[in-house]
Every structure is written in structure tokens, then in C-alpha cells.
C-alpha positions as semicolon CSV with decimal commas, in nm:
position;residue;x (nm);y (nm);z (nm)
1;X;6,209;-4,568;3,884
2;X;6,206;-4,708;4,231
3;X;6,270;-4,391;4,424
4;X;6,352;-4,088;4,217
5;X;6,274;-3,846;4,499
6;X;6,612;-3,931;4,640
7;X;6,759;-3,822;4,309
8;X;6,679;-3,463;4,388
9;X;6,649;-3,460;4,764
10;X;6,824;-3,227;5,004
11;X;6,957;-3,452;5,279
12;X;7,318;-3,565;5,227
13;X;7,280;-3,865;5,459
14;X;7,015;-4,025;5,242
15;X;7,123;-4,236;4,949
16;X;6,977;-4,276;4,605
17;X;6,882;-4,603;4,445
18;X;7,174;-4,541;4,209
19;X;7,432;-4,535;4,484
20;X;7,517;-4,169;4,538
21;X;7,457;-3,962;4,849
22;X;7,170;-3,726;4,784
23;X;7,270;-3,384;4,656
24;X;7,533;-3,256;4,895
25;X;7,607;-2,889;4,843
26;X;7,956;-2,944;4,702
27;X;7,860;-3,199;4,438
28;X;7,500;-3,169;4,333
29;X;7,506;-3,309;3,983
30;X;7,731;-3,601;4,076
31;X;7,472;-3,734;4,315
32;X;7,152;-3,619;4,150
33;X;7,214;-3,829;3,843
34;X;7,483;-4,065;3,961
35;X;7,559;-4,375;3,758
36;X;7,411;-4,694;3,905
37;X;7,655;-4,864;4,139
38;X;7,627;-5,194;4,313
39;X;7,957;-5,183;4,502
40;X;8,224;-4,920;4,544
41;X;8,529;-5,050;4,353
42;X;8,860;-4,856;4,381
43;X;8,986;-4,746;4,039
44;X;9,347;-4,681;3,947
45;X;9,460;-4,382;3,746
46;X;9,473;-4,571;3,418
47;X;9,116;-4,693;3,445
48;X;8,995;-4,346;3,542
49;X;9,170;-4,184;3,247
50;X;9,026;-4,438;3,005
51;X;8,682;-4,389;3,156
52;X;8,712;-4,014;3,121
53;X;8,810;-4,030;2,755
54;X;8,535;-4,282;2,674
55;X;8,272;-4,081;2,858
56;X;8,381;-3,755;2,702
57;X;8,397;-3,907;2,355
58;X;8,043;-4,036;2,390
59;X;7,922;-3,692;2,483
60;X;8,110;-3,542;2,187
61;X;7,874;-3,727;1,959
62;X;7,569;-3,620;2,158
63;X;7,664;-3,289;2,303
64;X;7,896;-3,114;2,060
65;X;8,205;-2,902;2,089
66;X;8,189;-2,832;2,462
67;X;8,272;-3,192;2,538
68;X;8,539;-3,196;2,269
69;X;8,724;-2,938;2,476
70;X;8,714;-3,177;2,770
71;X;8,872;-3,449;2,555
72;X;9,142;-3,207;2,433
73;X;9,223;-3,115;2,789
74;X;9,268;-3,479;2,881
75;X;9,491;-3,551;2,582
76;X;9,701;-3,235;2,564
77;X;9,747;-3,129;2,926
78;X;9,953;-3,335;3,169
79;X;9,756;-3,503;3,441
80;X;9,845;-3,334;3,767
81;X;9,723;-3,606;3,999
82;X;9,472;-3,882;4,044
83;X;9,214;-3,645;4,190
84;X;9,217;-3,425;3,880
85;X;9,165;-3,723;3,653
86;X;8,888;-3,855;3,873
87;X;8,704;-3,523;3,873
88;X;8,733;-3,489;3,496
89;X;8,608;-3,841;3,439
90;X;8,324;-3,795;3,683
91;X;8,219;-3,468;3,521
92;X;8,210;-3,628;3,177
93;X;8,004;-3,923;3,300
94;X;7,759;-3,707;3,492
95;X;7,716;-3,470;3,199
96;X;7,632;-3,771;2,986
97;X;7,377;-3,887;3,240
98;X;7,217;-3,543;3,246
99;X;7,199;-3,532;2,868
100;X;7,043;-3,879;2,866
101;X;6,763;-3,761;3,096
102;X;6,689;-3,458;2,878
103;X;6,683;-3,671;2,560
104;X;6,453;-3,920;2,733
105;X;6,221;-3,639;2,842
106;X;6,202;-3,506;2,486
107;X;6,114;-3,854;2,356
108;X;5,839;-3,897;2,614
109;X;5,696;-3,553;2,539
110;X;5,691;-3,646;2,169
111;X;5,472;-3,942;2,264
112;X;5,190;-3,688;2,294
113;X;5,197;-3,671;1,913
114;X;5,151;-4,047;1,906
115;X;4,858;-4,035;2,145
116;X;4,703;-3,754;1,940
117;X;4,720;-3,954;1,618
118;X;4,601;-4,279;1,775
119;X;4,300;-4,125;1,947
120;X;4,204;-3,901;1,657
121;X;4,234;-4,186;1,407
122;X;4,017;-4,415;1,618
123;X;3,744;-4,149;1,649
124;X;3,498;-4,028;1,388
125;X;3,582;-3,745;1,150
126;X;3,323;-3,504;1,292
127;X;3,507;-3,504;1,626
128;X;3,865;-3,508;1,495
129;X;3,957;-3,145;1,567
130;X;3,813;-3,173;1,918
131;X;4,000;-3,494;2,000
132;X;4,336;-3,379;1,868
133;X;4,295;-3,049;2,053
134;X;4,256;-3,228;2,385
135;X;4,582;-3,411;2,319
136;X;4,763;-3,087;2,246
137;X;4,610;-2,895;2,534
138;X;4,679;-3,166;2,791
139;X;5,051;-3,099;2,752
140;X;5,038;-2,741;2,873
141;X;4,746;-2,786;3,113
142;X;4,915;-3,069;3,299
143;X;5,249;-2,891;3,283
144;X;5,108;-2,580;3,452
145;X;4,939;-2,781;3,728
146;X;5,249;-2,990;3,794
147;X;5,481;-2,688;3,797
148;X;5,267;-2,485;4,035
149;X;5,147;-2,756;4,273
150;X;5,200;-3,116;4,165
151;X;5,577;-3,132;4,194
152;X;5,564;-3,025;4,558
153;X;5,291;-3,278;4,629
154;X;5,481;-3,562;4,467
155;X;5,835;-3,501;4,585
156;X;5,790;-3,276;4,888
157;X;5,748;-3,547;5,151
158;X;6,113;-3,539;5,240
159;X;6,081;-3,182;5,361
160;X;5,928;-3,335;5,671
161;X;6,164;-3,506;5,914
162;X;6,015;-3,624;6,241
163;X;6,264;-3,553;6,522
164;X;6,314;-3,825;6,776
165;X;6,192;-4,109;6,554
166;X;6,418;-4,374;6,412
167;X;6,502;-4,418;6,045
168;X;6,256;-4,701;5,996
169;X;5,952;-4,504;6,113
170;X;6,043;-4,192;5,921
171;X;6,102;-4,384;5,601
172;X;5,798;-4,607;5,642
173;X;5,579;-4,298;5,660
174;X;5,762;-4,136;5,373
175;X;5,811;-3,831;5,594
176;X;5,460;-3,711;5,516
177;X;5,140;-3,846;5,369
178;X;5,167;-3,622;5,065
179;X;5,376;-3,322;4,973
180;X;5,535;-3,042;5,169
181;X;5,352;-2,718;5,104
182;X;5,663;-2,560;4,950
183;X;5,466;-2,442;4,649
184;X;5,643;-2,297;4,352
185;X;5,478;-1,958;4,386
186;X;5,623;-1,911;4,736
187;X;5,951;-1,812;4,579
188;X;6,150;-1,781;4,900
189;X;6,047;-2,119;5,034
190;X;5,919;-2,308;4,733
191;X;6,118;-2,548;4,522
192;X;6,165;-2,297;4,243
193;X;6,351;-2,073;4,485
194;X;6,548;-2,334;4,673
195;X;6,616;-2,590;4,400
196;X;6,708;-2,352;4,123
197;X;6,996;-2,175;4,292
198;X;7,135;-1,926;4,045
199;X;7,481;-1,964;4,197
200;X;7,499;-2,337;4,136
201;X;7,452;-2,436;3,773
202;X;7,500;-2,805;3,844
203;X;7,218;-2,793;4,098
204;X;6,986;-2,614;3,858
205;X;7,069;-2,845;3,569
206;X;7,004;-3,164;3,761
207;X;6,680;-3,036;3,911
208;X;6,559;-2,903;3,578
209;X;6,626;-3,226;3,391
210;X;6,456;-3,436;3,654
211;X;6,151;-3,209;3,663
212;X;6,123;-3,215;3,284
213;X;6,134;-3,594;3,280
214;X;5,872;-3,624;3,552
215;X;5,634;-3,374;3,393
216;X;5,650;-3,572;3,068
217;X;5,534;-3,882;3,256
218;X;5,255;-3,688;3,421
219;X;5,125;-3,573;3,082
220;X;5,101;-3,936;2,973
221;X;4,871;-4,014;3,265
222;X;4,664;-3,705;3,195
223;X;4,609;-3,785;2,828
224;X;4,485;-4,144;2,874
225;X;4,126;-4,047;2,973
226;X;4,096;-3,828;2,663
227;X;4,069;-4,152;2,466
228;X;3,801;-4,326;2,672
229;X;3,597;-4,005;2,704
230;X;3,634;-3,894;2,342
231;X;3,347;-3,764;2,126
232;X;3,124;-3,657;2,417
233;X;3,334;-3,456;2,667
234;X;3,290;-3,081;2,698
235;X;3,619;-2,907;2,634
236;X;3,586;-2,672;2,930
237;X;3,539;-2,971;3,159
238;X;3,843;-3,135;3,005
239;X;4,048;-2,824;3,085
240;X;3,971;-2,862;3,456
241;X;4,077;-3,228;3,440
242;X;4,412;-3,137;3,286
243;X;4,492;-2,892;3,565
244;X;4,362;-3,127;3,835
245;X;4,562;-3,422;3,705
246;X;4,888;-3,228;3,699
247;X;4,832;-3,064;4,035
248;X;4,674;-3,336;4,248
249;X;4,565;-3,661;4,082
250;X;4,892;-3,786;3,935
251;X;5,110;-3,664;4,226
252;X;4,894;-3,848;4,482
253;X;4,992;-4,204;4,390
254;X;5,328;-4,074;4,275
255;X;5,405;-3,939;4,622
256;X;5,337;-4,277;4,779
257;X;5,564;-4,456;4,530
258;X;5,830;-4,264;4,336
259;X;5,809;-3,983;4,589
260;X;5,937;-4,216;4,862
261;X;5,607;-4,253;5,046
262;X;5,457;-4,542;5,236
263;X;5,418;-4,782;4,942
264;X;5,784;-4,741;4,848
265;X;5,882;-4,808;5,210
266;X;5,693;-5,133;5,257
267;X;6,027;-5,313;5,243
268;X;6,150;-5,141;5,557
269;X;5,817;-5,120;5,737
270;X;5,677;-5,469;5,669
271;X;5,974;-5,650;5,512
272;X;5,784;-5,675;5,185
273;X;6,072;-5,712;4,943
274;X;6,203;-5,376;4,827
275;X;5,869;-5,204;4,872
276;X;5,650;-5,113;4,576
277;X;5,870;-5,121;4,265
278;X;5,765;-4,974;3,931
279;X;6,067;-4,907;3,712
280;X;5,909;-4,681;3,451
281;X;5,542;-4,658;3,538
282;X;5,309;-4,947;3,450
283;X;5,121;-4,848;3,764
284;X;5,226;-4,493;3,850
285;X;5,163;-4,370;3,496
286;X;4,954;-4,615;3,294
287;X;4,726;-4,787;3,544
288;X;4,665;-4,453;3,717
289;X;4,559;-4,310;3,383
290;X;4,359;-4,623;3,305
291;X;4,148;-4,612;3,619
292;X;4,080;-4,243;3,555
293;X;3,974;-4,337;3,202
294;X;3,735;-4,594;3,349
295;X;3,588;-4,345;3,596
296;X;3,539;-4,079;3,331
297;X;3,377;-4,317;3,083
298;X;3,132;-4,436;3,350
299;X;3,032;-4,083;3,449
300;X;2,989;-3,968;3,088
301;X;2,806;-4,276;2,970
302;X;2,828;-4,425;2,620
303;X;2,819;-4,230;2,296
304;X;2,482;-4,186;2,130
305;X;2,409;-4,494;1,922
306;X;2,681;-4,710;2,074
307;X;2,438;-4,958;2,228
308;X;2,114;-5,074;2,072
309;X;1,784;-5,121;2,251
310;X;1,882;-5,482;2,312
311;X;2,197;-5,365;2,490
312;X;2,431;-5,503;2,227
313;X;2,721;-5,278;2,124
314;X;2,731;-5,130;1,776
315;X;3,045;-5,052;1,581
316;X;3,129;-4,681;1,553
317;X;3,447;-4,716;1,347
318;X;3,724;-4,460;1,354
319;X;3,773;-4,244;1,049
320;X;4,147;-4,285;0,984
321;X;4,318;-4,616;1,061
322;X;4,647;-4,517;0,889
323;X;4,666;-4,214;1,120
324;X;4,617;-4,436;1,425
325;X;4,885;-4,681;1,313
326;X;5,131;-4,400;1,247
327;X;5,062;-4,278;1,600
328;X;5,136;-4,627;1,729
329;X;5,479;-4,618;1,564
330;X;5,549;-4,281;1,726
331;X;5,451;-4,420;2,065
332;X;5,683;-4,718;2,012
333;X;5,970;-4,480;1,939
334;X;5,897;-4,264;2,243
335;X;5,870;-4,568;2,468
336;X;6,245;-4,621;2,447
337;X;6,283;-4,285;2,619
338;X;6,005;-4,379;2,858
339;X;6,171;-4,700;2,974
340;X;6,543;-4,686;2,894
341;X;6,594;-4,329;3,016
342;X;6,440;-4,429;3,349
343;X;6,784;-4,562;3,439
344;X;6,875;-4,191;3,476
345;X;7,225;-4,286;3,364
346;X;7,365;-4,325;3,015
347;X;7,651;-4,519;3,175
348;X;7,422;-4,791;3,308
349;X;7,469;-5,103;3,091
350;X;7,118;-5,215;3,189
351;X;6,992;-4,969;2,927
352;X;7,049;-5,237;2,665
353;X;6,838;-5,490;2,851
354;X;6,562;-5,238;2,915
355;X;6,548;-5,132;2,550
356;X;6,549;-5,490;2,425
357;X;6,278;-5,596;2,669
358;X;6,067;-5,298;2,562
359;X;6,093;-5,388;2,195
360;X;6,033;-5,758;2,258
361;X;5,719;-5,706;2,463
362;X;5,575;-5,465;2,207
363;X;5,656;-5,690;1,912
364;X;5,520;-6,007;2,073
365;X;5,214;-5,818;2,195
366;X;5,130;-5,698;1,845
367;X;5,202;-6,041;1,699
368;X;4,976;-6,225;1,941
369;X;4,697;-5,967;1,911
370;X;4,702;-6,008;1,533
371;X;4,671;-6,386;1,562
372;X;4,412;-6,373;1,838
373;X;4,174;-6,128;1,671
374;X;4,221;-6,311;1,340
375;X;4,110;-6,632;1,507
376;X;3,821;-6,459;1,682
377;X;3,680;-6,260;1,390
378;X;3,840;-6,401;1,078
379;X;4,021;-6,071;1,008
380;X;4,355;-5,933;1,135
381;X;4,201;-5,611;1,267
382;X;4,466;-5,334;1,240
383;X;4,320;-5,147;1,538
384;X;4,361;-5,452;1,758
385;X;4,713;-5,506;1,627
386;X;4,797;-5,153;1,738
387;X;4,640;-5,205;2,079
388;X;4,825;-5,534;2,116
389;X;5,158;-5,364;2,053
390;X;5,073;-5,089;2,300
391;X;4,955;-5,343;2,556
392;X;5,291;-5,519;2,533
393;X;5,470;-5,189;2,590
394;X;5,252;-5,105;2,889
395;X;5,291;-5,442;3,061
396;X;5,672;-5,436;3,034
397;X;5,711;-5,080;3,162
398;X;5,730;-5,176;3,531
399;X;5,944;-5,493;3,504
400;X;6,159;-5,395;3,202
401;X;6,481;-5,367;3,406
402;X;6,418;-5,673;3,621
403;X;6,328;-5,956;3,382
404;X;6,511;-6,163;3,122
405;X;6,432;-6,106;2,752
406;X;6,244;-6,434;2,719
407;X;6,017;-6,324;3,002
408;X;5,954;-5,993;2,824
409;X;5,847;-6,186;2,516
410;X;5,609;-6,401;2,720
411;X;5,461;-6,093;2,885
412;X;5,403;-5,944;2,541
413;X;5,224;-6,258;2,424
414;X;5,009;-6,253;2,736
415;X;4,923;-5,885;2,692
416;X;4,825;-5,942;2,328
417;X;4,552;-6,182;2,436
418;X;4,446;-5,996;2,749
419;X;4,395;-5,661;2,580
420;X;4,152;-5,806;2,323
421;X;3,953;-5,998;2,580
422;X;3,949;-5,694;2,808
423;X;3,818;-5,471;2,529
424;X;3,535;-5,714;2,459
425;X;3,456;-5,763;2,829
426;X;3,446;-5,390;2,906
427;X;3,224;-5,320;2,606
428;X;2,996;-5,624;2,604
429;X;2,966;-5,715;2,970
430;X;3,023;-5,389;3,155
431;X;2,852;-5,178;2,883
432;X;3,123;-4,915;2,905
433;X;3,205;-4,723;2,588
434;X;3,579;-4,671;2,534
435;X;3,641;-4,554;2,175
436;X;4,015;-4,629;2,175
437;X;4,051;-4,916;2,424
438;X;4,240;-4,702;2,677
439;X;4,101;-4,884;2,981
440;X;4,212;-5,223;2,853
441;X;4,552;-5,109;2,727
442;X;4,657;-4,888;3,017
443;X;4,439;-4,985;3,310
444;X;4,435;-5,364;3,274
445;X;4,779;-5,421;3,122
446;X;4,939;-5,158;3,346
447;X;4,807;-5,346;3,647
448;X;4,946;-5,673;3,513
449;X;5,284;-5,508;3,465
450;X;5,294;-5,412;3,832
451;X;5,211;-5,768;3,936
452;X;5,474;-5,905;3,695
453;X;5,749;-5,743;3,903
454;X;5,632;-5,935;4,209
455;X;5,632;-6,264;4,019
456;X;5,909;-6,249;3,759
457;X;6,182;-6,007;3,874
458;X;6,502;-6,213;3,857
459;X;6,701;-6,042;4,135
460;X;6,992;-5,943;3,909
461;X;6,927;-5,568;3,903
462;X;6,916;-5,342;4,205
463;X;7,182;-5,520;4,413
464;X;7,312;-5,261;4,662
465;X;7,120;-5,008;4,454
466;X;7,143;-4,741;4,723
467;X;7,498;-4,817;4,834
468;X;7,652;-5,087;5,048
469;X;7,374;-5,274;5,228
470;X;7,100;-5,047;5,091
471;X;6,860;-5,179;4,829
472;X;6,595;-5,037;4,597
473;X;6,379;-4,771;4,764
474;X;6,636;-4,743;5,044
475;X;6,545;-5,089;5,172
476;X;6,775;-5,227;5,443
477;X;6,581;-5,538;5,543
478;X;6,655;-5,772;5,250
479;X;7,025;-5,859;5,279
480;X;7,238;-6,156;5,180
481;X;7,583;-6,161;5,345
482;X;7,555;-5,788;5,404
483;X;7,464;-5,714;5,042
484;X;7,123;-5,569;4,962
485;X;6,921;-5,802;4,742
486;X;6,816;-5,704;4,394
487;X;6,446;-5,679;4,313
488;X;6,329;-6,041;4,326
489;X;5,989;-6,188;4,240
490;X;5,810;-6,487;4,385
491;X;5,931;-6,730;4,117
492;X;6,296;-6,649;4,190
493;X;6,309;-6,713;4,565
494;X;6,455;-6,473;4,819
495;X;6,196;-6,237;4,958
496;X;5,986;-6,275;4,646
497;X;5,669;-6,337;4,844
498;X;5,718;-6,005;5,020
499;X;5,782;-5,830;4,689
500;X;5,458;-5,970;4,550
501;X;5,272;-5,841;4,856
502;X;5,414;-5,493;4,801
503;X;5,309;-5,499;4,435
504;X;4,959;-5,621;4,522
505;X;4,929;-5,344;4,780
506;X;4,996;-5,093;4,504
507;X;4,736;-5,257;4,282
508;X;4,474;-5,244;4,558
509;X;4,545;-4,875;4,615
510;X;4,517;-4,802;4,243
511;X;4,183;-4,979;4,201
512;X;4,027;-4,843;4,520
513;X;4,165;-4,509;4,639
514;X;4,298;-4,374;4,310
515;X;3,995;-4,493;4,113
516;X;3,778;-4,342;4,387
517;X;3,953;-4,006;4,361
518;X;3,903;-3,999;3,983
519;X;3,539;-4,105;4,008
520;X;3,468;-3,848;4,280
521;X;3,633;-3,575;4,073
522;X;3,424;-3,644;3,763
523;X;3,102;-3,685;3,963
524;X;3,154;-3,362;4,156
525;X;3,253;-3,177;3,841
526;X;2,947;-3,313;3,664
527;X;2,722;-3,195;3,948
528;X;2,876;-2,848;3,966
529;X;2,891;-2,785;3,590
530;X;2,584;-2,635;3,428
531;X;2,448;-2,901;3,199
532;X;2,704;-3,152;3,321
533;X;3,042;-3,241;3,173
534;X;2,891;-3,418;2,873
535;X;2,829;-3,235;2,548
536;X;2,476;-3,158;2,435
537;X;2,301;-3,431;2,238
538;X;2,257;-3,219;1,926
539;X;2,622;-3,114;1,930
540;X;2,738;-3,472;1,978
541;X;2,531;-3,589;1,683
542;X;2,651;-3,305;1,460
543;X;3,010;-3,337;1,578
544;X;3,205;-3,148;1,842
545;X;3,444;-2,985;1,597
546;X;3,228;-2,687;1,508
547;X;3,019;-2,680;1,827
548;X;3,314;-2,684;2,067
549;X;3,618;-2,574;1,867
550;X;3,465;-2,352;1,599
551;X;3,643;-2,535;1,316
552;X;3,609;-2,846;1,104
553;X;3,898;-3,089;1,090
554;X;3,805;-3,159;0,727
555;X;3,605;-2,859;0,601
556;X;3,601;-2,980;0,240
557;X;3,411;-3,293;0,345
558;X;3,193;-3,159;0,625
559;X;2,888;-3,087;0,410
560;X;2,837;-2,735;0,539
561;X;3,045;-2,432;0,618
562;X;2,771;-2,245;0,801
563;X;2,922;-2,029;1,070
564;X;3,258;-2,010;0,894
565;X;3,153;-1,771;0,616
566;X;3,000;-1,431;0,685
567;X;2,653;-1,354;0,552
568;X;2,779;-1,085;0,315
569;X;3,063;-1,292;0,170
């Protein structure tokens, strides 16, 4: 997802990473979700007609009878001219791309169910209702914040154009440090008023699909700290985090990267490869959530009883391992929408590579974690197997479109070892209590995924990604014989050293500025909240289900129903 802000921009002269001019008024959907193109190749009438029928037939399976009518029109009505065939084919392809984005968004949103089961299963029974409630609530809390404020922060930079400055300076700055101020509630000037033009259904459809996909990613970032801070976080404090993450925290790094900001433009400004590249969010989504999870866990402190007087960690085992493993399977399923749908085009053949790399990294990550923890402890710990699989998925999320399958397998093996060692290091050396291993899985392995792009991207994908002579993120500085280079890592020559520098710049920002923002938020919130953001000791010992939520997750096994039954019952 090198530069999705261009996908829904408003300046026809700018080009997307997928090759189309950005949303001109006469053809919004064609450019908002254009199929990836590396070169413009003239097509004859026969090829266009075949493409139209194939595209429409594909949508018939996915989209129903409306597309069947398109196929009938192609078969039964005489083709008037080449332009008519071209428009019909293009409409079918773009409709397929739009549907692909919506399906991907639904799959990513369903990942919240996976997170809910994983985190709840890894926590103790007396906190189960509280933990699962945070995973449900984060969906609508983050959604509200992103809809009202966050979207404008993340993708509003292109509302600022600096007159009199050349392309390089404007693009290097990303147009603005963060956002535009066109908030959704300013209906005449905000994006809800200007993007969703009731007279242009194609415009509204493209904008709506893109927003839905982005808000699903934001919710993933927002839910990661609910794992590391589980069993001791006041629900009302969590509510503020959900709104803050959707409105400000997630869009901040997102504006500098996917929003077309200064990190994305390091290719043009400093000739650092194609600028910061993160195909589906190892850094933008997972590492950003991981560093927030670290900050929150530090501010809250460990759970009562986690560390003995000698400082050694004690096991506080989760109550439902089968639940956690089922959640892991759901996350694996959703990850195909997370990564493969980030092509934004069902017609992009790279989908197959992305999906395969995703599965390979997850499988090899789980396999290696099983072997590694077995060797370390003498038992194939199912919790570590799950975290190994997730670690493989996280590490491949940034480079999934840019590496060969054998590299994806190696990255999975690497992640399977790293996640276990990171869990032990964080717990035993740093004395940080993370009940589900979120910091290791998302923070550590997400960071490694970002770096992997700078080392292992093979240069095959992203050639002329933004049109002739324009590369990923609108880069115009890395050219070979007038053709924009694909995303290339250090081990594959080209400007790989520059690409690695851009990736490392993103890592430094994540582990300094973004971590600092999260830490400052939790510290300030803790200072301003009566009694702090941590639950009371007595409530934590008894369990947060009744104290915070007013219910037991398992009332038949809770030992008491006091407070649930009236005195005269």
C-alpha cells in the first residue's frame, strides 16, 4: 500500500501507484481503483472484447445478476465501435476491483473476531467478559474517531498545494505535515461533503470502499494494545484510547506514509529508493500498534502476582487455549484480505503471489515456533505455536508483494524464532507484563517486516507503478532506461541501499516519535484520571467482569452471583 492517498485524491495531474491519473471528474472509479499497470499497451478490439467478457463473467460469480446483464449486452448487442467495447470492458474490470476492496475490508473487519478470541482465550476466566468487550468496542470507537477526524488527518495532506514550489519540494513535504482540516462535520468543506457527491455514484462508491478498507486497518492497530494491557485496564480509560487512536494516533504515522507524506517521499527528496514502502502494514498497522502496546503495558505495570519478590516472572495461564487457537485460524483467514486486497485490484495477477507468500510465512512461522519452544521447554506449547503463526503473518505483511515465495518461507522461519525469544526477553529482562505477547508479535515482527522490504525486495513489482517513468510513491528518481524501477532491496542491487535507508527511517520514527506519542498519551491520561487508568487492586484480584462490566463471562462457574440477583428474589 505504497501510496493509497493518490487512490482517492482530487488532482488529475497526479498519478496513482497503480497507473491511473487520480480521480478526474469524468472518470472517478476508473482511476480510484485502477488495475495495476506497468506500461500502457495498445489493445485491439478483439482483446478488449475478450477482456470485457472475462471481467464481467468473474463479477457474475461475485456480484450477481447486475453483471450478468453486462455480459448479455456484450453477447447479444452488436458492438458499435472500439470505444464502446473499451468502456464496457473498463467498467467491468473497475467494478471487479471495487468489489475486491469491499470483500477485503469485510475480511479485515472480521479479524476483530479473531483478536477477540485470541486475547480472551489467553487471559484468565475472571476477566473474559471485560477483555472480549474491549475487542468489540474498539471497532466502533475507532470507527467513530477515524470518520470524524482521523481520515482527514491521514489523507488530507494533498489539500495543501504550495504555489511557486516545484514538484519535488511539494511532494517531499507531502503537501502538509499532517492532515487538512477538512473535517467530516464541516459538511460543506469536509470530505463527507466533497467526496460523497450524490450526483456521481462512481465517485461515492470508490471513496466509500477505500474508506471502509482503511478504517478496518485502523481498528487492527487500535486493538493490539488491548492484549498487552489486558486484565488491569479501566474500561473508561480504554474508551478514550479507542477514540484517540482512530482520530489522531493511527493517522499520524499513516499520513507520513500511506497518506503521501514525507516518509513516502524520501525517494524524491533524498533518492532513497521508492521512499518508505509498506505494502499492507507491517509498520503502519502492526508496529504502530505494537509500540502503543509497549507504552501502555509500561504505564500500567504488571498484573498482580505476575512477578515474585525475586523479580522472576510467574505463569498466569490463560483460561481457554482452544478459544485462542480458533481465533488464530480466524486471523489467518482475514489476513488474506489484509494482504491480497491491498493490491486494490482483482485484476492484478500479483494477488496470487501475495496470497501464497502470506500463507507460507504464517505456516513456516508456526512450524518453527513449535520446534523452537519444544526444544526450549520440552513441550510444543500451543500458545507459542499460535504466536509463531501470527508472527509469520506480521513479518510478511510489508514485503508480501515484493519477495519470492522462498524468501517468504525464510521470513516465517525467522519470525518463529524471534517471537519466542522476544516474549522471553520482554518478560524476563525488561520485566514487562504482556499477557498475549502482542509486543513481540506486532511490535518486534512488524518492525522486522519493514526492514525486510529494504533488504529482500526483488525489484519485480512496482515497475512504472505510477505510469511511465513514475515509480512507487510517485518516485521519479530511480529510473532505468526511462522506466521507473520496481521496489528493490539491498540484496538485489539497484538503489537497494537507498530503499533500506528509507525503511530504517520509518523504523526510527516508529520507535521514537510514535512510541513517544503513545507513551505521552497514556501518562497524561493516567495523571488526569481519578485513580489512574489502572483498575483497583481489589477489583483486579476479584476479576474485572463484574466490577467493570456488571456481568460474569461464566456465571455458572464464578462462585457467586452477588449483585446479579435482587435481595427479594
